[in-house]
C-alpha positions in Angstrom: -26.3 -6.5 38.2 -29.6 -7.4 37.3 -33.3 -6.7 38.3 -35.6 -8.9 40.2 -39.1 -9.4 41.1 -39.8 -10.1 45.1 -42.9 -11.2 46.7 -44.5 -7.9 46.7 -45.6 -8.6 43.3 -47.9 -11.6 44.3 -51.7 -11.0 44.1 -50.9 -7.5 42.4 -49.2 -8.5 39.1 -49.4 -4.8 38.0 -47.8 -4.8 34.5 -46.6 -1.1 34.2 -43.1 -2.6 34.2 -43.7 -4.9 31.1 -44.5 -1.8 29.0 -41.4 -0.1 29.5 -39.1 -2.9 29.4 -36.9 -2.8 25.9 -35.7 -6.3 26.2 -39.1 -8.1 26.9 -37.7 -9.9 29.8 -40.6 -10.5 31.9 -42.3 -13.8 32.7 -45.8 -14.4 33.6 -47.0 -16.7 36.6 -50.5 -16.9 37.7 -50.1 -14.3 40.2 -47.0 -12.7 39.8 -44.2 -11.7 37.6 -40.5 -12.7 37.3 -37.5 -11.2 35.3 -35.1 -13.5 33.5 -31.9 -12.4 35.0 -29.9 -13.4 31.8 -32.0 -11.5 29.6 -32.1 -8.2 31.8 -30.1 -5.3 30.5 -29.9 -3.6 34.2 -31.5 -0.5 32.6 -33.7 0.1 35.8 -36.6 1.6 33.4 -38.9 -0.9 35.3 -38.3 -0.4 38.9 -39.9 2.9 39.3 -43.0 1.8 37.4 -43.8 -0.9 39.9 -46.8 0.3 42.3 -46.1 -2.2 45.0 -42.3 -1.6 44.6 -41.4 -5.2 44.0 -38.7 -4.8 41.8 -35.1 -4.5 43.2 -31.7 -4.7 41.9 -29.8 -7.9 42.7 -27.5 -6.1 44.9 -30.0 -5.4 47.7 -29.3 -7.7 50.6 -32.6 -9.6 50.4 -32.4 -10.1 46.5 -30.5 -13.4 46.5 -33.2 -15.8 47.3 -35.4 -13.8 44.7 -33.0 -14.2 42.2 -32.9 -17.9 42.2 -36.7 -17.8 42.2 -36.8 -15.0 39.2 -34.1 -17.5 37.4 -36.1 -20.7 37.9 -39.6 -19.5 37.0 -38.5 -17.2 33.9 -37.4 -20.6 32.5 -41.1 -22.3 32.8 -43.4 -19.4 32.6 -44.6 -17.7 29.4 -42.9 -14.4 28.4 -45.2 -11.3 28.7 -44.6 -8.3 26.5 -47.1 -5.9 26.8 -49.4 -4.4 29.8 -52.4 -6.3 30.7 -55.1 -5.3 33.4 -54.0 -5.9 37.2 -56.5 -8.4 38.9 -59.5 -6.3 40.3 -58.5 -6.7 43.8 -54.8 -5.8 43.5 -54.9 -2.6 45.7 -56.1 -4.8 48.4 -52.8 -6.7 48.6 -50.2 -4.0 47.5 -49.2 -3.5 51.1 -49.5 -7.0 52.6 -46.3 -8.7 54.0 -45.5 -12.2 53.7 -47.6 -13.1 50.7 -45.0 -15.9 49.0 -46.2 -18.2 51.8 -49.8 -17.2 51.9 -50.4 -16.9 48.3 -47.3 -18.1 45.8 -48.6 -20.1 42.9 -46.2 -22.0 40.5 -48.8 -22.2 37.8 -47.9 -20.3 34.6 -50.0 -17.0 33.5 -51.3 -16.6 30.2 -48.4 -14.4 28.4 -48.9 -12.2 25.9 
């Protein structure tokens, strides 16, 4: 099992999860984070730290499509190892659905 990030992270990009990850397996895109599935040690400490509940175990029914996406972008985006400020309007997008089709960006973030 591994944990993955879903579309609920898009436009929110809270990094509380990054702060608690013991193996630094988060990678930063322009407007979301992903988890490298081969680096994740399945500890689960990140899941309760995510305000929009964007982190799921890969055993959840909807996780398969997100697992592929997390794998792909964790190979392309920079590693992020410390908490950064969330976007100023993150709370506005926290409960929105359908964010992947509306807002997803394949551009990398700045990393840290």
